[in-house]
N, C-alpha and C positions, 0 to 999 in steps of 0.2 A: 665567287658565283658569276655565271653567265645570265644575265637577266634575260636576254634574248631567248636562250633555250628554256629558261623557266616559263616565260610567256608562251612559247610554242607548245610546251608540255601541258600547260593548263589548257590552252585551246584544244588540244588533241583530247584531253580528258573528258570535254564536254559530253562525248558520247556515252560516258558511263553514268547513268543516272544516280547511282548508289555513291558516287564519288562527290557530286556538288553538294556543298553545304557541310561537308565533313570537315574536322579540325585541320586535317592536312590542307584541303582546298582554300579554307579560310586563311590560314597561316601563309600559304604561297601567295595568295592574292594581296594580303597585306604586306608582304615582303615586296612585291612589285610596285604597289601603290605607293609605299613609303620611299623605294628607290627613285621612282620617276619624280616624285616630288622634291625628295632632297637634292636630287641631281638637277633640279630646274628643267627637266624635259618637259614637263607640262606643269600647270598650276591648278588650284582648286577651281577657278573658273572653267578650265578645260573639262574637268570632271562634271561640274555643274550642268555644262551643255549637252552632257550625255546621259542625264538621268533616266531617260527612257530606253536606253541601250540595253541589250542583254549582255550578260557576261562576255559571251564570245564576241560580240561587236565591240564592246569595251576594250577587250584584250587584244583584238586585231588592230584597232585604232592605236592603242598603246605601242604595239609592235611596230606599226609603222613610224610613229614618233620616234621610238629608240633608234630605229634603222635610220632615220632622217629622211624618210620618204615624204616628197611633196606630191600628193596625189593631184592637187589642182595644176602644178606644173606639168606633170605627166599627162594629165588630161589636155591641157592646152598643146602640148607638142603632138599628140595624136590627132587632135582636132585640126591643127594645121595642115595635116597631110591626109585629110579625108576625102579628097577628090576621087580615090579610086573606090572608097566605100559608097560614095554617092552615086557610082555608076550601077551598083547593086542593090542598094537600100535608100529609102527616104523616110523623112518624118521621124516618128517616134522609133521606128525600126532602126534608123541609122544612129540615133542617139543610143540606143541599147547595145548596138554592135561596138560603138566607141567605149561605152563602159565596159564591156566584156575585155576588150584590148587593154584598157587601163588596169582592170583587175589582174589580168594575166601578167602584165609588166610589173605590177606591184608584187605578185606572187613570186615572180622570178628574181626580182631584186631582194626580196626577204629570203629565198633559197640560197642566193649567191653569198648571203652575209652570214652563213652559218658560223 
């Protein structure tokens, strides 16, 4: 079983409102949750910190954990080189642009790790 592909599939399936809550959906999520706990990728505290997350947000965070993506490190690297962005943006808009770049980098990493 490729857990990354299973997580990606569950994220994609979020658009099918008839899928969420089905036996297949619940079974797949249980497989994912059991795997990441058993493999010590995350712990129960990690899940507890995300009680207010949607399923898609939770699965996206899990995918980042499974792929070994450190969003804070990526953010830090992007922020170190933001002088070019400062010429074009400032304040909250600058912060939003940096977050967009971080999201894009994370998406690219996930795509490359198929």
